[in-house]
C-alpha positions as CSV (number, residue, x, y, z in Angstrom):
1,M,-59.5,-29.7,-9.8
2,R,-57.8,-31.0,-6.6
3,S,-58.3,-28.9,-3.5
4,G,-55.8,-28.7,-0.6
5,P,-52.7,-26.8,0.5
6,S,-51.1,-27.2,-2.9
7,S,-54.0,-25.7,-4.8
8,D,-52.4,-22.1,-4.5
9,A,-49.1,-23.2,-6.1
10,R,-48.6,-21.6,-9.5
11,L,-46.0,-22.2,-12.2
12,L,-46.0,-18.7,-13.6
13,A,-45.9,-15.4,-11.7
14,E,-49.1,-13.5,-12.4
15,P,-50.7,-10.4,-10.9
16,V,-53.1,-11.2,-8.0
17,P,-56.0,-8.9,-7.3
18,G,-55.5,-6.9,-4.1
19,D,-51.7,-7.6,-4.0
20,N,-49.9,-4.3,-3.6
21,A,-46.4,-5.7,-3.1
22,P,-44.7,-5.5,-6.5
23,A,-41.6,-7.7,-7.2
24,L,-38.4,-5.7,-6.7
25,S,-35.1,-6.5,-8.5
26,V,-32.1,-7.3,-6.4
27,S,-30.5,-3.9,-7.3
28,E,-33.7,-2.0,-6.3
29,L,-33.9,-3.8,-3.0
30,S,-30.1,-3.2,-2.3
31,G,-30.5,0.5,-3.2
32,A,-33.5,0.8,-0.8
33,L,-31.6,-0.8,2.0
34,K,-28.6,1.4,1.3
35,R,-30.7,4.6,1.5
36,S,-32.5,3.4,4.7
37,V,-29.2,2.6,6.5
38,E,-27.5,5.8,5.4
39,D,-30.5,8.0,6.4
40,A,-30.8,6.3,9.8
41,F,-27.1,6.1,10.6
42,G,-25.6,9.1,8.8
43,H,-23.3,10.0,11.7
44,V,-22.1,7.3,14.3
45,R,-19.2,6.8,16.7
46,V,-18.1,3.3,17.3
47,R,-15.7,2.0,19.9
48,G,-13.9,-1.2,19.2
49,E,-10.6,-3.1,18.7
50,I,-8.9,-3.0,15.2
51,S,-8.6,-6.4,13.6
52,G,-7.4,-7.4,10.1
53,F,-6.1,-4.0,9.1
54,K,-5.0,-3.8,5.5
55,R,-3.8,-0.8,3.4
56,H,-4.6,-1.4,-0.3
57,S,-2.2,-0.3,-3.1
58,S,-4.9,2.4,-4.0
59,G,-4.4,4.1,-0.6
60,H,-7.7,2.9,0.9
61,C,-7.7,1.1,4.2
62,Y,-9.9,-1.9,5.2
63,L,-10.3,-3.1,8.7
64,T,-12.7,-4.7,11.2
65,L,-13.9,-3.2,14.5
66,K,-14.8,-5.8,17.1
67,D,-15.6,-6.3,20.8
68,D,-16.3,-9.4,22.8
69,R,-19.7,-10.0,21.2
70,A,-19.8,-8.6,17.6
71,C,-17.8,-7.1,14.8
72,I,-18.3,-4.7,11.9
73,D,-16.3,-4.1,8.7
74,G,-14.9,-0.6,8.1
75,V,-13.2,1.3,5.3
76,V,-11.1,4.5,5.4
77,W,-10.9,6.2,2.0
78,K,-7.5,7.5,0.8
79,G,-8.3,11.1,1.6
80,S,-9.3,10.3,5.2
81,A,-6.5,7.8,5.8
82,G,-3.9,10.6,5.1
83,A,-5.4,12.7,7.9
84,L,-5.1,10.1,10.6
85,G,-3.0,11.1,13.6
86,F,-1.5,7.6,14.1
87,R,-0.7,4.5,12.2
88,P,-3.5,1.9,12.8
89,E,-2.4,-1.5,14.0
90,D,-4.2,-4.7,15.0
91,G,-5.1,-4.8,18.7
92,I,-5.5,-1.0,19.2
93,E,-8.8,0.1,20.8
94,V,-10.1,3.1,18.9
95,I,-13.2,5.3,18.6
96,A,-14.2,5.6,14.9
97,T,-16.5,8.4,13.6
98,G,-18.2,8.0,10.3
99,R,-21.4,6.8,8.7
100,L,-23.0,3.4,8.0
101,T,-23.5,2.2,4.5
102,T,-24.0,-1.0,2.5
103,Y,-21.9,-2.7,-0.1
104,P,-24.4,-4.3,-2.6
105,G,-21.6,-6.3,-4.2
106,R,-21.4,-8.6,-1.1
107,S,-24.7,-7.9,0.6
108,K,-23.1,-6.5,3.8
109,Y,-23.1,-3.3,5.8
110,Q,-20.0,-1.4,6.8
111,I,-18.9,1.8,8.4
112,V,-17.1,4.5,6.3
113,I,-14.7,6.1,8.7
114,D,-13.9,9.8,8.5
115,R,-12.0,10.2,11.7
116,M,-10.4,7.7,14.1
117,E,-8.8,8.3,17.5
118,I,-7.3,5.9,20.1
119,A,-9.8,5.2,22.8
120,G,-8.5,7.3,25.6
121,A,-5.1,7.9,27.1
122,G,-5.2,4.6,28.9
123,A,-5.2,2.5,25.7
124,L,-2.5,4.7,24.2
125,M,-0.3,4.5,27.2
126,A,-0.7,0.7,27.2
127,L,0.5,0.5,23.6
128,L,3.4,2.8,24.4
129,D,4.5,0.7,27.4
130,Q,4.3,-2.5,25.4
131,R,6.5,-0.9,22.7
132,R,9.0,0.5,25.3
133,R,9.5,-3.0,26.9
134,A,10.0,-4.7,23.5
135,L,12.6,-2.1,22.4
136,A,14.3,-2.2,25.8
137,A,14.7,-5.9,25.6
138,E,16.7,-5.4,22.4
139,G,19.2,-3.2,24.2
140,L,18.3,0.1,22.4
141,F,18.1,2.0,25.8
142,D,21.2,0.6,27.5
143,A,23.1,3.3,29.4
144,A,26.5,1.7,28.4
145,A,25.9,2.7,24.8
146,K,25.4,6.4,25.5
147,R,28.1,8.8,24.1
148,P,29.2,12.0,25.8
149,L,28.4,15.4,24.2
150,P,31.2,17.4,22.7
151,Y,32.2,20.5,24.8
152,L,32.2,23.0,21.9
153,P,30.7,21.7,18.7
154,A,31.6,23.6,15.6
155,V,28.6,22.3,13.6
156,I,25.2,21.4,15.0
157,G,22.5,19.6,13.1
158,V,18.8,20.2,14.0
159,V,15.9,17.9,13.0
160,T,12.6,19.8,13.4
161,S,9.9,21.8,11.6
162,P,11.2,24.8,9.6
163,T,8.1,26.9,10.3
164,G,7.6,26.3,14.1
165,A,8.8,28.2,17.1
166,V,11.3,25.4,18.0
167,I,14.0,26.2,15.5
168,R,13.8,29.9,16.3
169,D,14.2,29.2,20.0
170,I,17.3,27.0,19.3
171,L,18.9,29.5,17.0
172,H,18.3,32.4,19.3
173,R,19.7,30.5,22.3
174,L,22.8,29.4,20.4
175,A,23.4,32.9,19.1
176,D,23.1,34.4,22.6
177,R,25.2,31.8,24.4
178,C,27.8,30.8,21.8
179,P,27.4,31.1,18.0
180,A,27.7,27.9,16.0
181,H,27.2,26.7,12.4
182,V,23.7,25.2,12.4
183,I,22.3,22.9,9.7
184,L,18.6,22.4,9.6
185,W,16.9,19.3,8.1
186,P,13.3,20.3,7.7
187,V,10.7,17.6,8.6
188,A,7.1,17.3,9.6
189,V,6.8,16.7,13.4
190,Q,3.2,15.7,13.5
191,G,0.7,13.7,11.4
192,D,1.0,11.0,8.9
193,G,4.5,10.4,7.5
194,A,6.2,12.5,10.2
195,A,8.0,9.5,11.8
196,A,9.4,8.4,8.4
197,Q,10.7,11.9,7.7
198,V,12.4,12.2,11.2
199,A,14.1,8.8,10.8
200,A,15.3,9.7,7.3
201,A,16.7,13.0,8.5
202,V,18.7,11.4,11.4
203,R,20.1,8.7,9.1
204,G,20.9,11.4,6.5
205,F,23.0,13.4,9.0
206,A,24.9,10.2,10.1
207,A,25.7,9.3,6.5
208,M,27.3,12.7,5.7
209,A,31.0,12.6,4.9
210,P,33.3,14.7,7.2
211,D,35.0,16.4,4.2
212,G,31.9,16.8,2.0
213,L,30.4,19.9,0.6
214,I,28.1,20.2,3.6
215,P,30.0,19.7,6.9
216,R,29.1,16.8,9.0
217,P,27.6,17.9,12.4
218,D,29.5,17.3,15.6
219,L,26.2,17.2,17.6
220,L,22.6,16.4,16.6
221,I,19.4,17.8,18.2
222,V,16.0,16.2,17.5
223,A,13.4,18.8,18.7
224,R,9.7,19.5,18.8
225,G,7.4,21.7,20.8
226,G,5.1,20.5,23.5
227,G,1.7,18.9,23.1
228,S,-0.5,16.0,24.0
229,I,0.6,12.4,23.7
230,E,-1.2,12.2,20.3
231,D,0.8,15.2,19.0
232,L,4.1,13.7,20.1
233,W,3.3,10.1,18.9
234,A,5.6,10.4,15.8
235,F,8.6,10.3,18.2
236,N,7.3,7.1,19.8
237,E,7.4,5.2,16.4
238,E,9.8,2.3,16.1
239,A,11.5,3.8,13.0
240,V,12.5,7.0,14.9
241,V,13.7,5.2,18.0
242,R,15.9,2.8,15.9
243,A,17.4,5.7,13.8
244,V,18.3,7.7,16.9
245,A,19.8,4.6,18.7
246,E,21.9,3.7,15.7
247,C,23.1,7.3,15.0
248,T,26.9,7.6,15.2
249,I,26.6,11.3,16.1
250,P,26.0,12.3,19.7
251,T,22.3,13.1,19.9
252,I,20.1,15.3,22.2
253,S,16.4,14.6,22.3
254,A,14.3,17.7,23.0
255,V,10.8,16.6,22.3
256,G,8.0,18.3,24.2
257,H,8.1,20.1,27.5
258,E,9.5,18.9,30.8
259,T,6.6,16.6,31.6
260,D,6.5,15.0,28.2
261,T,8.5,11.8,27.7
262,T,8.8,9.8,24.4
263,L,10.7,6.7,23.4
264,C,13.1,9.0,21.4
265,D,14.2,10.4,24.8
266,F,15.3,6.9,26.0
267,A,17.2,6.1,22.7
268,A,19.1,9.5,22.6
269,D,22.4,10.0,24.3
270,V,21.0,13.0,26.4
271,R,17.4,14.1,27.1
272,A,16.6,17.8,27.3
273,P,13.4,18.9,29.0
274,T,12.8,21.5,26.3
275,P,14.3,22.5,22.9
276,T,15.7,25.6,24.6
277,A,17.4,23.5,27.2
278,A,18.9,21.4,24.4
279,A,20.5,24.6,23.0
280,E,21.9,25.3,26.5
281,M,23.4,21.8,26.7
282,A,24.9,22.0,23.3
283,V,27.2,25.0,23.9
284,P,28.7,26.7,27.0
285,V,26.8,29.5,28.8
286,R,27.3,33.1,27.5
287,A,24.2,35.1,28.5
288,D,21.0,34.7,30.4
289,L,18.0,35.6,28.2
290,I,15.9,32.5,28.8
291,S,12.7,34.1,30.0
292,T,12.5,36.7,27.2
293,L,13.0,34.2,24.5
294,R,10.5,31.8,26.0
295,D,7.8,34.5,26.2
296,L,8.4,35.5,22.6
297,G,8.2,31.9,21.4
298,A,5.0,31.3,23.3
299,R,3.4,34.5,21.9
300,T,4.4,33.4,18.3
301,H,3.1,30.0,18.9
302,R,-0.3,31.3,20.2
303,C,-0.6,33.7,17.2
304,A,0.1,30.9,14.7
305,S,-2.3,28.6,16.5
306,R,-5.1,31.2,16.5
307,Y,-4.6,31.9,12.8
308,R,-4.6,28.2,12.0
309,D,-7.7,27.5,14.0
310,R,-9.6,30.4,12.3
311,A,-8.5,29.1,8.9
312,A,-9.6,25.6,9.8
313,E,-13.0,26.9,10.9
314,R,-13.5,28.7,7.6
315,L,-12.4,25.6,5.7
316,E,-14.7,23.3,7.6
317,A,-17.7,25.7,7.0
318,T,-16.9,25.7,3.3
319,A,-16.5,22.0,3.1
320,R,-20.0,21.4,4.6
321,R,-21.5,23.0,1.5
322,L,-19.8,20.7,-0.9
323,P,-21.1,17.2,-1.8
324,A,-19.0,14.3,-0.5
325,P,-17.5,12.4,-3.4
326,D,-17.1,9.3,-1.3
327,R,-20.8,8.8,-1.1
328,L,-21.0,8.6,-4.9
329,L,-17.7,6.8,-5.6
330,G,-17.4,4.5,-2.6
331,P,-18.9,1.3,-4.0
332,Q,-17.2,1.8,-7.4
333,R,-13.8,2.3,-5.6
334,Q,-14.3,-0.9,-3.7
335,R,-15.4,-2.8,-6.8
336,L,-12.3,-1.5,-8.7
337,D,-10.0,-2.8,-5.9
338,E,-11.6,-6.2,-6.1
339,L,-11.4,-6.4,-9.9
340,G,-7.8,-5.2,-9.7
341,E,-6.9,-8.1,-7.5
342,R,-8.7,-10.7,-9.6
343,L,-7.5,-9.6,-13.1
344,P,-3.8,-10.8,-12.8
345,R,-5.0,-14.2,-11.5
346,A,-7.5,-14.6,-14.4
347,L,-5.0,-13.7,-17.1
348,S,-2.4,-16.1,-15.6
349,R,-4.9,-19.0,-15.5
350,R,-6.1,-18.3,-19.1
351,L,-2.5,-18.3,-20.4
352,A,-1.7,-21.6,-18.6
353,L,-4.8,-23.3,-20.1
354,A,-3.9,-22.1,-23.6
355,R,-0.4,-23.4,-23.3
356,G,-1.7,-26.8,-22.1
357,E,-4.1,-27.0,-25.0
358,L,-1.4,-26.0,-27.4
359,A,1.0,-28.6,-26.1
360,Q,-1.6,-31.4,-26.2
361,A,-2.7,-30.5,-29.8
362,A,0.9,-30.2,-31.0
363,G,1.8,-33.6,-29.6
364,A,-1.0,-35.4,-31.4
365,L,-0.8,-33.6,-34.8
366,R,2.6,-34.7,-36.2
367,P,2.5,-34.8,-40.1
368,R,4.9,-37.8,-40.1
369,L,2.4,-40.0,-38.3
370,L,-0.4,-39.1,-40.7
371,L,1.8,-39.7,-43.7
372,A,2.8,-43.1,-42.4
373,R,-0.8,-44.1,-41.9
374,L,-1.6,-43.0,-45.5
375,E,1.2,-45.1,-46.8
376,R,0.0,-48.2,-44.9
377,G,-3.5,-47.7,-46.3
378,A,-2.3,-47.3,-49.8
379,A,-0.2,-50.4,-49.5
380,A,-3.1,-52.4,-48.2
381,L,-5.3,-51.1,-51.0
382,A,-2.8,-52.1,-53.6
383,A,-2.5,-55.6,-52.1
384,A,-6.3,-56.0,-52.1
385,R,-6.6,-55.2,-55.8
386,F,-3.8,-57.3,-57.2
387,R,-3.7,-60.4,-55.0
388,P,-6.3,-63.1,-56.0
389,A,-5.9,-64.9,-52.8
390,L,-8.0,-62.3,-51.0
391,A,-11.1,-64.6,-51.0
392,E,-9.1,-67.4,-49.2
393,R,-8.1,-65.2,-46.2
394,S,-9.8,-65.5,-42.9
395,L,-12.7,-63.3,-41.9
396,G,-10.4,-61.1,-39.8
397,E,-8.1,-60.5,-42.7
398,R,-11.0,-59.6,-45.0
399,R,-12.3,-57.0,-42.5
400,A,-8.8,-55.4,-42.3
401,A,-8.5,-55.3,-46.1
402,L,-12.0,-53.8,-46.4
403,A,-11.0,-51.1,-43.9
404,A,-7.9,-50.4,-46.0
405,V,-10.0,-50.1,-49.1
406,R,-12.3,-47.5,-47.3
407,L,-9.2,-45.4,-46.2
408,R,-9.1,-42.8,-49.0
409,P,-6.6,-39.9,-49.1
410,A,-9.4,-37.3,-49.1
411,L,-10.8,-38.7,-45.8
412,A,-7.4,-38.6,-44.1
413,E,-6.6,-35.1,-45.3
414,R,-9.7,-33.5,-43.8
415,P,-8.9,-34.1,-40.1
416,V,-5.3,-32.9,-40.9
417,A,-6.6,-29.6,-42.2
418,E,-9.0,-29.2,-39.3
419,A,-6.2,-29.9,-36.8
420,R,-3.9,-27.5,-38.6
421,A,-6.5,-24.7,-38.4
422,A,-7.0,-25.3,-34.7
423,L,-3.2,-25.3,-34.2
424,D,-3.0,-21.9,-36.1
425,R,-5.7,-20.5,-33.8
426,L,-3.8,-21.6,-30.7
427,W,-0.5,-20.1,-32.0
428,R,-2.3,-16.7,-32.7
429,L,-3.7,-16.8,-29.1
430,A,-0.2,-17.6,-27.7
431,G,1.3,-14.7,-29.8
432,N,-1.3,-12.2,-28.4
433,L,-0.5,-13.3,-24.8
434,H,3.3,-13.1,-25.3
435,P,4.8,-10.6,-22.8
436,D,6.8,-8.9,-25.6
437,R,3.7,-8.1,-27.7
438,P,2.9,-4.8,-25.8
439,L,6.4,-3.6,-26.4
440,Q,5.6,-3.0,-30.1
441,R,3.0,-0.4,-29.0
442,G,5.4,1.8,-27.1
443,Y,5.4,0.0,-23.7
444,A,8.5,-1.2,-21.8
445,R,9.0,-4.1,-19.4
446,V,11.0,-3.4,-16.3
447,E,13.2,-6.1,-14.8
448,R,15.9,-6.4,-12.1
449,R,19.4,-6.9,-13.3
450,Q,19.4,-10.3,-11.5
451,G,16.1,-11.2,-13.2
452,G,12.5,-10.9,-12.3
453,V,9.8,-8.4,-13.3
454,V,9.4,-5.2,-11.3
455,A,5.7,-4.1,-11.0
456,T,5.6,-1.3,-8.5
457,A,7.6,1.9,-7.8
458,G,8.5,0.6,-4.3
459,A,10.1,-2.5,-5.8
460,A,12.0,-0.4,-8.3
461,R,13.4,1.8,-5.6
462,A,14.4,-1.3,-3.6
463,A,16.1,-2.9,-6.6
464,G,18.1,0.1,-7.6
465,A,19.7,-1.3,-10.8
466,L,17.1,-2.1,-13.5
467,T,16.9,-3.3,-17.2
468,L,14.3,-1.7,-19.5
469,H,13.2,-3.9,-22.4
470,F,11.8,-2.2,-25.6
471,A,10.7,-3.7,-28.9
472,D,14.1,-3.1,-30.5
473,G,16.4,-4.0,-27.6
474,A,17.1,-3.4,-23.9
475,I,18.9,-0.7,-21.9
476,D,20.2,-0.5,-18.3
477,A,18.9,2.1,-15.8
478,R,19.4,3.0,-12.1
479,V,17.0,4.5,-9.6
480,E,18.2,7.7,-8.0
481,R,17.3,8.1,-4.3
482,A,16.5,11.3,-2.4
483,P,15.8,11.9,1.3
484,A,12.1,12.4,2.2
485,S,10.7,15.9,2.3
486,P,7.7,17.5,4.1
487,Y,7.1,19.9,1.1
488,G,5.7,17.2,-1.1
489,K,6.6,14.2,-3.2
490,D,7.5,16.0,-6.3
491,K,10.4,18.2,-4.9
492,P,13.3,16.4,-3.2
493,Q,14.6,18.1,-0.1
494,Q,18.3,18.7,0.8
495,P,19.7,19.9,4.1
496,T,19.5,23.7,4.5
497,L,22.5,25.8,5.6
498,L,21.7,28.4,8.2
């Protein structure tokens, strides 16, 4: 036996005496790493800049946090994404709170984000100033476009929360100074989706007909109580600013207290320091009860805040005792998202390959060509049997005649039958992949009137006019729209008469 460095090399893995390191499977090693990382970093706070933010159709959000030296992938599950106080964008510096985990499907680690805030007022103010300069360059804040307020409006539209102290202050002030017909459009003034609801309410008031069932307002008030810059951020969103600037009704912006300033204030025709002051601007003076109403509103707001805080504490204490479903379903959700993206591409590629194979086989298997070849062979065979001059032909002619003698009909029919069977299999595969095949099982295919398949609810709402294809025919349909509502997605909201 040869000695040397290569004497320890073995072909088969065998137990070695004294070796206490058993071979682990890839799944076992990945699971051990996942448990180690989650135990060591069960709660972390990371500061970094958002990059590559993407919201998946499932509602989960994927992003990368980076600084000048390193980066880390992050994921925000659907339940946590709905509770974010702002809309994440690339370039925003944030502080993310969550836990580290691993994703065995790609052998990488990532942070599962439970809460995310903008990294300090400085970063938030920088983002606000950048947005203000961009909108000002478009002319949305020009003083020449401001409209004067009506002296005595008969109908006043109010866009605010229906449960807060703001609407009560406005109604009390108007009743005390000069009663007017008030129409409230209820919206959420804080949190995810608040900006879209406020913009839809402003555009809904502007779209009302003057002689409709609900009278069109002569004046519009967009109001919200005071708070931090994070609480008022919905009124700094581009959708709200553009809706207020394009509104054809004179608008008063009454967002926050006197020291609070939002982009909605620049876009409105008049800015009021408080919602109460907006009511004073809307109608002429009739009485002086400002201090009393302000005290009552502040007390109501404090009581509501105290009740809300206590309920939040009880809810948080109860939630700590429940297991977190994200820890169990996190990798499966991410794997499902990946498979959902790959499945349409795989089906399209398989269908294209099947069509190519079918076209190639159909072009080569034409019965007329096979029959012509059989006729030529039969003619050559008959000529070889009945012509005595076959022995006098050249060597090349003899070889051709011998090949014709060997061409029997049974040998020619066998490849025809095999090709016909392959063609039948391709046709069955093409029939199973036909887009009208699922219609026989009760499904329907949705298309635009102008053509093109509609695959999502958002595309259906954008198309408006649709065509539904069933197994026995097609019918036309139209998507009905409704203004957004803070009470939920299942119940459409209408303006409320007060």
